C-alpha positions, -999 to +999 in steps of 0.1 A: -180-166-506-176-204-512-140-217-507-129-253-514-098-264-494-080-294-508-062-313-480-043-345-478-064-364-453-076-370-418-054-347-397-064-316-416-101-326-412-095-326-374-083-290-379-115-279-398-137-271-368-110-252-349-103-231-380-140-225-386-145-212-351-115-190-353-126-175-387-161-170-374-149-150-345-128-128-368-151-125-399-186-127-384-212-120-411-185-123-438-177-159-428-172-180-460-187-214-468-156-236-464-155-271-477-125-293-468-120-319-495-096-348-484-074-362-512-067-396-495-030-390-487-015-366-512-027-335-531-029-344-568-001-332-591+002-318-626-028-321-649-049-339-623-046-310-599-056-286-627-087-307-635-097-309-598-094-271-594-112-263-627-141-287-618-145-271-584-145-236-599-171-246-625-192-261-596-196-227-582-167-222-558-152-187-557-117-199-548-098-232-544-070-235-519-046-265-519-028-273-487+000-298-490+027-312-466+062-308-478+074-340-460+063-374-474+065-365-511+093-364-536+075-337-555+085-308-532+118-297-516+105-267-497+072-248-490+082-223-516+088-250-542+055-267-534+035-235-538+053-226-571+048-260-586+011-263-577+005-228-591+023-237-623+004-270-626-029-252-623-019-227-649-016-195-628-054-194-623-063-163-603-088-182-582-063-209-571-041-205-540-013-229-531-003-233-495+020-257-477+026-271-442+062-272-432+072-300-430+039-315-422+006-305-406+017-316-372+042-287-371+011-266-363+004-287-333+039-284-318+032-250-301+008-270-279+035-293-265+022-290-229-011-304-241+007-331-261+026-342-230-006-344-210-023-365-236+007-388-242+014-390-204+051-384-209+074-356-199+096-355-230+109-320-238+096-302-269+117-303-301+140-273-303+135-244-327+105-229-344+077-254-352+080-252-389+118-256-389+117-290-370+142-315-386+131-328-420+145-363-411+123-365-381+093-344-390+067-331-364+043-360-370+071-384-361+080-364-330+044-365-318+040-402-325+073-409-306+061-391-274+029-411-275+048-444-279+071-435-250+042-424-228+016-443-208-012-433-231-024-450-263-008-448-298-010-415-316-041-413-337-038-383-361-075-372-363-085-380-327-054-366-310-051-337-335-087-326-325-080-331-288-048-310-290-065-282-308-097-281-289-079-272-256-059-243-271-061-209-288-054-212-325-037-177-325-008-193-306+000-216-335-007-188-361+018-165-345+044-193-342+040-208-377+044-184-407+030-209-432-001-214-411-005-176-408-003-172-446-029-199-450-054-184-425-048-149-438-055-161-473-090-172-463-095-140-443-083-118-472-107-134-496-135-123-474-123-091-458-088-078-464-091-054-434-093-083-410-060-101-418-038-109-389-008-085-387 
């Protein structure tokens, strides 16, 4: 199974190894070949997204997953809206799967606030509420940047700190705290072995 994952950029690339290790432990011999393909900021829209997906499928990929943030683009209002629009743009292709991070990828790092505090060298309390419901006006990436700027550490660097936050923690913690992440991970698992999806 060859799966292409369209991602916005550097932060998601930092997530790649952690995700691969997690999937390997769950899928074993059924582990897919996963290729993360950064889109330099934003996932393409409309006809361009359709072309990218069709090209990847014709290049031998069995499935293409697009993972977009909801925050930072005027194209989407909610995760549901993002997934519906991307699916419509691609033309309801059965080998295309749309997923969204709510409100941005960093929501999936918020469950590891103790690690974030240690790296930032600051004792600020975690944002209240479930990670994927953190205020749209001050999205998770902003919250993490803010604690680093307030702390005695260096400035927040998305790929470097994203990797450091993830490497010290169990991905299942974020999967259980973040429904959109769970759907994304379960999509990959289901494409390989439906019996191993996370309940």
